[in-house]
N, C-alpha and C positions, 0 to 999 in steps of 0.2 A: 503493500499499500505505499510506503512512503518513497520506494522509487517513483509507483505511479502519481503519487502525489508531484513530486521534483520533475518530471517530465511535462508535467500537464503546467505547472510554473517558467519553466522555461519555455514551452512552445508560448507563454501567455506574455511572456516580457520581451522573445524577440517579435513576435509579433507586432507589440505597442511601440515596439523599437522604429520599426521598420513603416509602420502605419504613418500615410497623411491623415491630419486633422481635417474635418470640416465644419461651419460652425452652422446654427440653425437654418436660418436666410438660407444660405449655401444650398442645404439640402432639399428646401425644399423646390429651391429653381431650378435644380437639377433633376429630379423628380417631377415634376411638371415637364418638363422637355421630353422625357424617358421612360417612365411609367405606362405601361402597355394598358393598363384601366383605364387612364385619362388618351392616349391616343383611342384606343376603342369606342371611349363614349364620344370624341368628336365627330369619329365616323360613321354614331348612330342619329346625330344631330344632321350633319349631313345629310345621311338619307331622310330625315325631317324635313328638311327645307326641298330636296326634288320632291317628295311627296306633295307637298304644296304648290309647286309650281306644275304638277301633273294636275292636281284636283282644278286649276287654272285652265290647262288645254280643252278640258272635257266643256268650256264655253264655247269656244272655237270649233269653226267648220274641220270636218276631215275630210280630204282627197285621195282619191285612188283609182288607177290605172288598170286596168280589168282586161285582158286578154284572151278569147276564148275560142278554141277550136273545138269543133264538133266532126265526129268522123262516122259516116253510116258506110252499111254494105253495100248499097247500090244507090244510086238516082233515087228518090221519089219521085213517081211518073204516075201522073193520069190520064188516061186516055178520053178523049173527047170525041165524039163521032163526028166525023165530016171535017175535023180541024186537026185532027192527027192526035199523039202526044203532048203532054204540057208537062214540063218539069217543076214541080214544085220544090222541091227540096235537093240540092246537090247533096253526093257523097262527104263533101268537103265543104265545111261551111266557116268561115272565119267572122269573128266579130272585135272589134275594138270601140272602144271606151273610155270617157272619163267621168267618173261622177265623183259628186261631194256632198255632205251629210253634213245639215246644218239644226243642230236643235235650237227649238226655239222654245217648248216648256219641257220639261222634264219632273213636273209634277215637285219641282222643290228640290228632287233629289240632288242635282249638280251643287246646289247653295249648300245645303248640307254637308256636303260630303266635301267641300268647301272650310268651312267652318269648322268640319272635326278634323282637318287638316291642318287649319291654321291655330289651332289648341293645340295639337299633337306638337307643334315645332315650337309653341310658348312651353310645352310640357319639357321638352326634349332640351330647350336650353335651359330652364332653371334646373335640370336634373345635370348639364355638364357646369354649372355653376355650385350645386352642391358637391359633385365629383370633385371640382378643386377643392372647396374648402374640407370635405372630406381627405383629401390630401395631404391638405395642410396638417388635419388632425393625427392620422398615420403618422405622416414624418414626425410629427412631433413625439409621439407616443413613441414610435420605435426608439428616437433620438433621447428620448429621457431615460426609458428602458433601460438600452445600452448602459447611459452611464450611470441608472440606480445598480445595476449588475456590478459593474467596474469597482462602485463603491463599496457594494456588500463581500466583492470578492476579496479588497482589500481588507475590511474587516475581519473577514471570515480567516484571512495568512495571519493579522497580528494575533486571533484566536489560537490557531494550528501553533504559531511563535511560541504562545504563552503557555500552550499544554504540554510543550515539547518542551521546554523551559523548566516548569516545574515536575514534570515527568523525569528528566533525567538529575534533577536536581532531588529528586525522592529518592533513585537510585545511589546517588553518594550517602544520604543520610542512612538508607537501609544497609549500603556494607560498612557503616560507620556504629549502626547500631541503635541510630535515633529514630529511626522509621518500620512503620511494621509494612508487611509485603501488600496486608489491601489497601495502603497508601498507595503502595507503587500501581499495584495493578487499576488502581481508581484512577490515575493520571493516565495511565496508557490507554485505555478504555476511550478516556475522553479526547485523548489526542489522535486515535486512529479514527475516531469517531468523527470530530473535527475535520480530520483529511479527507476521509471519505464525502462527505458533505460537499467540502470544496473542492474535489472532483468532478461532483457532479455539477456544481456554478459553472464548474469552466466547461461543461457541455453544452449544459445551458447557452452560456454564453456564445458559443460558436455554432448553435444553430439560430440564435436572435441576429449574429451577424446574415447567417446565410437569409434570414426575413430580409435584412436590411439589406443587402446589395439585391436583392430583387426587387425588391421596393423601387431602387433607384433608377432601377434598369441596367444597372453594370452587370456583366458578363461573366466576369471573372472576380475574385477576391486580389488577385493580382494586384489591381486596383488599388486595394487597400486604404476605401474612404473610410475611416470612421470618427464618431461624433468628438468635438473638441469641448474637453472640460469647463465647465460655467461655473463662477461665483453661486452660491445657494443663498449668501448673503438676504440681499433683494427680495426674494422671494421669502425669506424668514420674517423679513419686518412685514412685508405685505400680509403673509396668513397672520401674522401678531397682530397689526391694527385692525384686519378682520374679524379676529376671535372677542376683541372687546367692545365690539359693538354693542349698542343695547338692545334690545328688542322691538322695538319702536322703528330704528333706523333701519335693523335688517329686515321688518316689513316693507318698510318704504323700498327699499333698494330689490325686494323679492319682486314687488310690484310693477316698479320701473322697468325690471328683465323681463318679466311674463306680457306686459304695453309691449315691448318690442317686438317680442316672441309670438304675438297675436299681429303683428302688424308689416313684421319682416320674414317670418320663417318660410325658408322654401319651401319645404315641405307641406306645409300648411296652405302654400300658393298652388302647390301640384295639386292638395285635391279639391280645392274650388274648382282648378281646371279640370278633374276627371268627372263631378259632378256637374257641369257644362255640359262635357262631351255625352253623358248617360242621357242629358236631356235631349239631345239633338239625337241618338237614337231613336228615342222613343217619337219623335218628331217624323225621322227618317220614316220608323213606321207608320204612319199616318198616309203617307205618300202614295202609299198603295191605292189610298180610296178616290187620287186625283186622277185626272186626263192628262195624256202628254199629246205635246207637238212637236213634228219636224216637219224638216224641208228635202227635198233628195232631188239634186238636179243632175242627169246623165247626156252628156253631149256623146252620143257616138257617130263616130266618123267610117266606121266600114264593117261592112256586112256583106260580103259576099264567098266565093269561093276559092279566092285565090288572097296571099298575104303581101298586097301593095300598098295597101294606105288608102286606095283609089276609089272605096267603092261608094257608094249612096251616106249623105251626110245626116243626120237627123238628131235632135233632143227632145227630150220631157222637163218637164217639173214636176213633182208631187209633193203634195203637201199633206202629210200622215196625222191625222188625228186621232185620238184614241182614248175612249169612256169605258173604266171598269164597268161591270156591270151585276155580274154575280160570278162568282168564283168561289162557291161552295162552303162559302165562310173560310174560305183560307187565307186572306187580307186582315182580317176581322181577328182569327184565332192570333197570328203573328203580331198583331201590335198587343192583345193581350199579354200574351207571354212576354213579348220585350216590356210593357209595361209593369208587370210585377217581378221579372228580372233587375230592373233600373231601382225598383222601391229599395229592393233586397241588396242591390249594389250601394244605393246611396245610405243606406241604411251602416254597412258595415265601414263606409267611408268615415260617416259619423262617429262610432264608434273608434276607427285610426283616428281622429283626430279631437278626441276626450283624451285616449291613451299617449298620444302623441304631447298634449298639455301637462299631461303627469309625468309625462317621464322628463320635461325640460325641469318641470318646476323640482323635481327629484334631483338631477344633476346641478340646480344651481344649490341645494340645500345640503348636498354632498360636499360643498366647496365650504359650507360653512363646517360639516364636520371635521374636514380634514384641519381645516385652520384649528380646530379647539384641540385636536392630536395633536398638532405640530407643539401649542400651546404645552399643552400636559407633559409630550416627552420632551421639551426643552429642559422640563423643571426634571422630569427623572433621569434626562440623559446628565447634568448635573449633580443629582441627589447619588446616581451612581457611579461618577469619578471620585465623587468625596467618599463615598463606603467602601469603593477600592482602595484609597489610601489610606483610612482608617484599618480597615481588614489586614492590610499588608503588614503596617506597622506592628498590631495585636497577634496575627502569628508569627513574626520576626520577636516576640515578646515571650511566644509561648499560650498567650491567652486564648487565641483561637487554634483551631484544629484546620486540615485539608478541604473540611469536609465547607466550612465554612469560607474560604480562598475559592472553592469551588463555585460555590453559590454566587458569590459574586462577581467572578469571572464572566459567568454565564448570563445574570442581571445587567452588567455592562453589553455584553454583546448584543443581546437581545432590545436593551432600549434604542442602542446606539444604531441597528439595523431598522427598526421601526420609525427615528424621527428622521434617516434619511432617503427612507422609504417613502414618508410621508409628504417629504418636502417637494420628493419630483414626482408623486400623484398628484400632489396642489397643481403643480404644474400641466400634468396633463389636462386634469381635468378644467384646468383654466382656457384651453385649448378646445376643449370639446364643448364649453359654453360658446361657442364662436359659430358653432353647428346649425343651435339654432337661434340665432338672431345675427342683423346684419346691424356695422356698423354705420 
């Protein structure tokens, strides 16, 4: 286990020395350029733009060139007495024409289709904006998680070194007859357990770096861009200032946040757009009861037995008007089905809207909880440091045992890890809040 710990420690040290650092703003900009999910979402927005343009084309005329060749077994001939044979249809017949179709009234289908495409584009734009905000948060989350894990690894390394020192001292004391074997074994177990935990942390760090590189769109670890260390003093001050607010000030800030959330949250905007799209789908079902009107113009400049574009020319203009009178209830049942399906989906959207508001409130209150934990842990950390100093003195004086020293070590390690974890979680939560409102 000791050899394994040394190998991991050496790899971690070599990697840290060779790696180039990158700050959070640079990380976000790099991810925006290379993250695959962002690139994919931009393609989705482009698709929505072209769908809207396609919906516009449905209002415009459509022209087509048609060439027809009809081949029969024999000429179609009619015998007329006293007149001989009359050819009704040559066995080869070529028809060449240009046809133009123009919808004049399509029961509102074209307009509704355009409005749905327009809403779909707005939703795609919002989704793209949201993806960028999520990218900021995901980048910050990975950035601070890596720094937090580095901090925990450093704390764990100090614990391993401390346990190793106590273990070696206990071996010397046992050899001198001043300590029992149980004390030696206790420190040995603690030392090996700490080494095992540290090895697990190194493994977790390696996997986290893989996620980091994939998020930034880096192909290989050889580029070795790792988060730059940051000062936590400003975060600590911000958390402590938040923790001392009275209930009235907290409520005022929460109400302001929720008001901004209701006005600017992208997910809420998308839910409203989805409701409008469902309303248009119900209207679309109603168009099955309405008439349609369209024009068809055909210009035929060949209709003979040779393909030489020298046949007779003719044209025709057709106005087509259609009114659905009776479809055995198919249009009515389709409308009712769409109506109730839309009601069910709107109820789901309302539920999602309410859950989104609850989630936003929870995230904001979580920030207060973390601020309170940081305040409490800052005091606990000061207490743990003072406690271990006193325990060291009392153990040296023979007034306390190795068990007391071990408890003090565990307390200091636990409080230190909790304190730094909460600081990094506080920064992650601040970025998460940005998902719920626009500044």
